[in-house]
C-alpha positions as CSV (number, residue, x, y, z in Angstrom):
1,M,85.9,116.7,87.0
2,R,82.4,115.6,86.2
3,Y,79.9,115.1,89.0
4,S,76.7,113.1,89.1
5,E,74.1,112.3,91.7
6,E,75.7,108.8,92.0
7,I,79.0,110.4,92.9
8,G,77.4,112.7,95.4
9,R,75.4,109.9,97.0
10,A,78.5,107.7,97.2
11,A,80.5,110.5,98.8
12,V,77.8,111.1,101.5
13,Q,77.3,107.4,102.2
14,R,81.0,106.6,102.4
15,F,81.7,109.7,104.6
16,L,78.9,108.8,107.1
17,L,79.5,105.1,107.2
18,R,83.2,105.7,108.0
19,R,82.4,108.3,110.7
20,L,79.7,105.9,112.1
21,W,82.2,103.0,112.2
22,E,84.6,105.3,114.1
23,L,81.9,106.2,116.5
24,L,80.7,102.7,117.2
25,D,83.5,101.6,119.4
26,L,83.0,99.1,122.2
27,K,82.1,101.7,124.9
28,F,79.4,103.3,122.7
29,C,77.9,99.9,121.8
30,A,78.0,98.8,125.5
31,A,76.3,102.0,126.6
32,L,73.6,101.6,123.9
33,L,72.9,98.0,124.9
34,I,72.7,99.0,128.6
35,L,70.2,101.7,127.7
36,I,68.1,99.3,125.7
37,A,68.2,96.7,128.5
38,C,67.3,99.4,131.0
39,L,64.3,100.4,128.9
40,G,63.2,96.8,128.5
41,W,63.5,96.3,132.3
42,L,61.6,99.4,133.1
43,L,58.8,98.5,130.7
44,W,58.7,94.9,131.9
45,T,58.3,95.9,135.5
46,G,55.4,98.2,134.6
47,N,57.3,101.4,135.2
48,R,55.7,104.3,133.4
49,S,57.6,107.2,135.0
50,W,59.5,109.9,133.3
51,W,62.6,107.6,133.4
52,V,61.0,105.5,130.7
53,G,60.6,108.6,128.5
54,L,64.2,109.7,129.2
55,V,65.7,106.4,128.4
56,A,63.6,106.0,125.2
57,A,64.5,109.5,124.1
58,L,68.2,108.7,124.6
59,I,67.9,105.6,122.5
60,V,66.0,107.4,119.7
61,L,68.4,110.3,119.8
62,F,71.2,108.4,118.1
63,P,69.3,107.4,114.8
64,T,67.7,110.9,114.8
65,V,71.1,112.6,114.9
66,L,72.4,110.2,112.2
67,L,69.5,110.9,109.9
68,G,70.0,114.7,110.5
69,A,73.6,114.4,109.6
70,Y,72.8,112.4,106.5
71,A,70.2,115.0,105.4
72,A,72.6,117.9,105.9
73,H,75.4,116.2,104.0
74,W,73.0,115.1,101.3
75,R,71.7,118.7,100.8
76,N,75.2,120.0,100.8
77,T,76.6,117.5,98.3
78,V,73.8,116.2,96.1
79,G,71.9,119.5,96.4
80,R,74.8,121.4,94.9
81,I,75.2,118.9,92.1
82,R,71.5,119.3,91.2
83,K,71.8,123.1,91.2
84,M,74.5,123.0,88.5
85,Q,73.4,123.1,84.8
86,A,76.7,121.4,83.9
87,P,77.8,119.4,87.0
88,M,81.5,120.0,86.5
89,A,84.3,121.6,88.5
90,R,87.9,122.5,87.7
91,F,90.6,121.6,90.2
92,K,94.0,123.3,90.0
93,L,96.8,121.9,92.0
94,S,99.8,124.1,92.9
95,E,102.7,124.0,95.3
96,I,100.8,126.0,98.0
97,D,97.1,125.1,97.5
98,I,94.3,123.5,95.6
99,A,91.8,125.7,93.8
100,V,88.3,124.5,93.0
101,A,85.9,126.3,90.6
102,S,82.4,125.5,89.3
103,E,79.5,127.5,88.1
104,L,78.4,127.8,91.8
105,G,81.6,129.5,92.9
106,S,85.2,128.9,93.7
107,A,87.5,128.3,96.6
108,T,91.2,128.1,97.2
109,I,92.3,125.7,99.9
110,P,95.8,125.7,101.4
111,W,97.3,122.2,101.6
112,S,97.5,122.7,105.4
113,L,93.7,122.7,105.7
114,V,93.3,119.3,104.1
115,V,93.4,117.1,107.2
116,E,93.1,113.7,105.5
117,I,92.2,112.0,102.2
118,W,89.9,109.1,102.1
119,E,90.6,107.2,98.8
120,Y,88.0,105.2,97.0
121,P,88.2,103.9,93.4
122,E,85.6,106.3,92.0
123,L,86.2,109.3,94.3
124,W,88.4,110.8,96.9
125,L,87.1,112.7,99.9
126,L,89.4,115.6,101.0
127,L,88.6,116.2,104.6
128,L,88.9,119.7,105.9
129,S,87.5,118.9,109.3
130,K,85.7,116.0,111.1
131,S,82.4,117.0,109.4
132,Y,83.3,118.8,106.2
133,F,84.7,117.3,103.0
134,V,85.3,118.1,99.3
135,T,84.4,115.4,96.8
136,L,87.0,114.7,94.1
137,P,85.7,112.3,91.4
138,T,88.8,110.4,90.2
139,Q,87.6,109.2,86.8
140,G,89.8,110.7,84.1
141,V,92.2,112.3,86.6
142,P,95.9,111.5,85.8
143,I,97.6,109.3,88.3
144,A,100.4,111.8,88.6
145,A,97.9,114.5,89.7
146,L,96.5,112.2,92.4
147,E,100.0,111.2,93.6
148,F,100.9,114.9,93.7
149,L,97.8,115.7,95.8
150,R,98.5,112.8,98.1
151,A,102.1,113.9,98.6
152,K,101.2,117.6,99.2
153,V,98.6,116.6,101.9
154,R,101.1,114.2,103.6
155,S,103.8,116.9,103.5
156,A,101.5,119.6,104.9
157,N,100.3,117.3,107.7
158,A,103.8,116.3,108.6
159,V,104.8,120.0,108.9
160,A,101.6,120.6,111.0
161,M,102.4,117.7,113.3
162,A,106.0,118.9,113.7
163,H,104.9,122.4,114.6
164,P,101.5,122.1,116.4
165,A,99.5,125.3,117.0
166,T,99.7,126.7,120.5
C-alpha cells in the first residue's frame, strides 16, 4: 500500500468526524446549549463570580479536547507518513491475523482485535479500539483481498459476541 499525506489527513478527519457525530447526540447538544444559555444569563445579569469562569471553562473544554484529539491523531498518522522515506507498507492477510510492515516497524494483529471496519472509497480504517485505528489505503488492493478482510473481521466479531469475555 502506498501512503500520502492526503490519505493520512483523510483518515484522521474521517475518524474524528465520525466519532464527533457519535458524541453529538441530543443529550450532549442539550447540555451544551444549557451551559451556553447559563453563561449568557450570568453575564447579562452582571454576575462575575467564579461560576462564570466555571461555566465558560466547561464550554471551552469541548473544542479544546477536540483539538487535542485531532493533534494527537495527526501526529500519529501524518507524522509517521512524513518519517518514511518511502511511504509504503505491506499488508499480509492470513487465516489468523493481519500483518503490517513498513520501514518504521511491523505488527501482527489477530482478527479478534479488529473491532470494526469503516469503509471509504480511498481508504479503510481498521479500528482496534474506540480511539486507535490502522489506515488501509484501498487503491490497487484487489477486491478479493478486501472481501477476505471484511469476512475475517465479521467472523472474528461474531465469535467474540457469541463468547464474551468474563
